[in-house]
N, C-alpha and C positions, 0 to 999 in steps of 0.2 A: 525794743527794736534795734537790731544791730546793723549799722551802716555797711559793714563788710558783706552781709548777706545780700543786700540790695546791689552792691557793686558786682558781686558774682553773677547775679541774675541778669543784670543789665550790661554785662561786659561788651555786648555787641553794639551798645550805644554810648561808648565811653566818651567820644568827642562831644556828643550832645550833652551828656551829664556835666561835663566840665564847664560848659557855657551856662548851665542853669544857675550857678552860684557866682555873683559878682564879687569883686574883692571886698575884704572886710570893711573898708572905709566907705563903701556905698550901700551896704546892706541895711543900715539903719535909716536911710533917707526915704522920704516919701516919693511916690512916682510922679514925674513930670510929664510922662507920655500920655497921650490921649487914648483911652481905651476904646475899643469898638463899642459903639453905643448899644449893641445888642448883648454885650457881655454884662455880667453882674459887676457892679462897682464894689471893690473890696471894702470891708468894714474898717473902721478906725481901730487903732491898737487897743487891746484889752489884756488884762492880766491873765496869765496862763492858769487854768483852773483844773488841770489834770496832771497826773504823774506818769502814767504808762500809756503807750500806744501799741495796740495790737490789731491784727486783722483776723477775720473769721469768715467762713463760707456759709452763706444763707441760701434760701430758696431762689432768690433773684440774682445772686452773684456774690461778690466779695464785699464785706462790710468793714468799716473802720471803727474800732472800739477805743474810746477815751476813758480809761479806767473801766468802770462797769457800765458806762453809757454808750449808746450808739450815736455816731455822727449823723446829723440831719442836714438837709439842704436848706437854703433860705425860705423855701416854701414848705418846710417841715416834713419833706419826704425822707424816707430812709436813704442814706447815702450808700448806694450799692453800685459797684462798677463791674464790668464784664470780664476784666482781666486780672488775674492774681498778681501779676507783676505790676500792673497799674496801681492796684491797691497797696502794694508794698511801697511804691514810689510816693503815693499820697500820704501814707502813714509816716514816711520819712520826713515829708514836709512838716507834718504836725509835731513829730518828735524833735525836729531841729529847732523849734521855737524855744526861746529861753524864758526870761521872766515875763515877757509880754508876747502876745500873738500878733504878728505883723502880717495881716491877711494879704497885703499888697505884694508880699514876696512869695505867695503860695499859688503860683500860676496853674499848676496841675489841679489843685482843689477847685479853683475858680472855673476851669474848663469843664470839670466833671459836674459842678453845680449847674452850669449852663446847659450841658447835655441832658441832665436829669430833669430839670425844671422847664427847660425850653421857654424862657419867659416871654419871648416874642411869638411863640406858637407857630414856628415855621416848619414846613414839610421838608422832606429830603430834596425834592425838586427845587424848592425855593432856596435852600442852602447852596445847591449846585449853581443855580443861575446867579446868585449873589457873588460867588467866587469868580465865575466866568466873566461877569460884567467888568471885572478889573482889567480885562484885556483892552477896554476902551481907553484906559488911562494908565496902562502898565508903565512903571518907572523906566524900565530899560528900553522901551520903544520910543520915548520922547527924547529928542536930541536938540542940542543948542547949535546955533550957527556961528557963535563966537563966545569966548576967545579961542583961537586955534588950538591952544594947548588942551583945553577941556574937550574940544571937538575930537581931537586925536585920542584922548584918554577914554572917552565914551566909546569910540569906535573899537579901540584895542581891547577894552575890557568887556563891553556889552555884546558886541557882534558875535563872539564865539559862543555865548550862551544862547542867543537867538538861533544861531546856526545849529547848535546841538538840539534845541527844541524842535526846530523844523524837521530835522532828520529823524529824531526820536519818534515824533508823532505823525510824521509825513504830512505836514501842513505848511502853509505860508503865513508868516507873521510880519516880517519887515520892521521898518522904523520910519520916523518922520520928524521933520522940524516944524511941522504945522501945529498950530495950537489945537487943531481938531484931532491930532493924533493920527496914527496909521489907519489905513482902511483894512480892517480885519475881515477876511472872507467868511461867509456863513459856514462854509465847510470846516474852517478852523474852529469856530465856536462849537459846532456839532461834535467834532472829535473830542474836544476837552469836556464837553457835557457828558459824552459817552464814557470817557475815561473816569471822570469823577463819580459816575453812577456805580462804578465797581466798588466804591467805599461804602461802609455802613454809615448810619446817621451820626453816630458818635464821632467817627473819624472826620466826617464832614464839618462838624462844629470846629474841630481843631484846624482843619484846612482853611476854612474861612477866616479864622483868627490869624493864622500864619500869613495868609495873603494880605490881610489888613495891616499887619505889622510891617511887612516888606513892601507894601504897595505894589505888589507884582505877583501875578499868577505864574509867570514863567520862572521866576526865581524860586517860587515855592515848589513847583513841579521838579525843578532841578535839585532842590534840597531833598525832597521826599524820595527821589530816584537815586540819591546818593552821588549825584554828579558834582554837587557842591557841598562843602561843609557849612555849618552854621556861621562860622567866622567869615567865610568867603561870601556867603549870601548877604550877610549884614553889611559887609564892606561894599559890595556891589550896589546895594540899594541906597547907600549913603555916599555914593561916588562923588556927586557934585558937592555935597557938604564937606567931604574930606578934602576935595580940591581947594575949596574956599578957606578951610582951616590952614592948609599948607601955605596958602598965599597971604592970608591976613593975620594968622596967628591962632594960637591954641589956648582956650580957656580951660584949664586942666579939670577942675571939678565939674563944670557943666558939660563939656564935650565928652569927657570920659564917662560920666554917669550915663548920659544918653546912650552911648555906645554899649556899655555893659548891660544896661537895662533892656535895650532892644535885643541883645544877644540872649539874655535870660528868657525873655518872652518867646522869641523864635525857637530857642532850644526846647522850651516846655511844650510848645505846639507840635514840634517835630516828634518829640518823644511820645506825646499823647496820641498822635495819629498812628505811629508805629505800634504802640501797645494796644490800641483799640482795634487794630487790624490783625493782630495775632490770632492764629487759628487754634493754637494749643496753649494751655496754661502750665505753669510750673507745678511740678508734682507737690502734693500737699506735705509730704514728709520733709521737704526742705524748710518748712516753717518751724520744724522742731530742732533744727541744727543749732 
């Protein structure tokens, strides 16, 4: 598997791909972030047992081949994805593993496993409502009343995103300093439910995962709509934490790891949604390049 081929195929997602790989000094560390409890928990490290990674097209979609064997899901289903480009991206995750397989770095594989096995047996409607429920506790809708510097920072950085979402979707969102959060109109919920219904169930697994990482449906929609980059969305969801770091000091290995890990997870979810939403696949002849 040649990385150059994947880079050509995913050239439109260059910013997202850059965020998928943390700096070398954090790649070998375990994850400290709390996974969505509906996602599979990545397995412990194990020795790499294959030499070559390829993809092939089967009756149900595109498959990942590890030497002469087919990749399977945790429930022993054939690992088959709907997008050729997604298959190449997953194959690159497996090909990038060195002496040991670090499953916790393979976010696209984990998302595909979850979509294929659906371990919590949720319908499309349940996935949509789980994502929209985050409006009740959306990160950028909750505001502090002090200190003044943080109040101003939240207003300057978060208000433009809310204003964008209100105009983009023709809804009312607002913000609140109350512990109960803002009063989100039912019309607003209905609009987001209708919008999310336009995605297929694979993409919805990625959207829910993204919303859980950012703790914000609004930031997730801005990211999917390419109004924000991955770096911007992650910084905005960590705004209060970054403020506290600037005020009280920076613990390099811990704070940097958390940021890069969140970027990688958010980038993977964004790429996953876009690739699952593509209407056309890459021509098969490109596999022979």
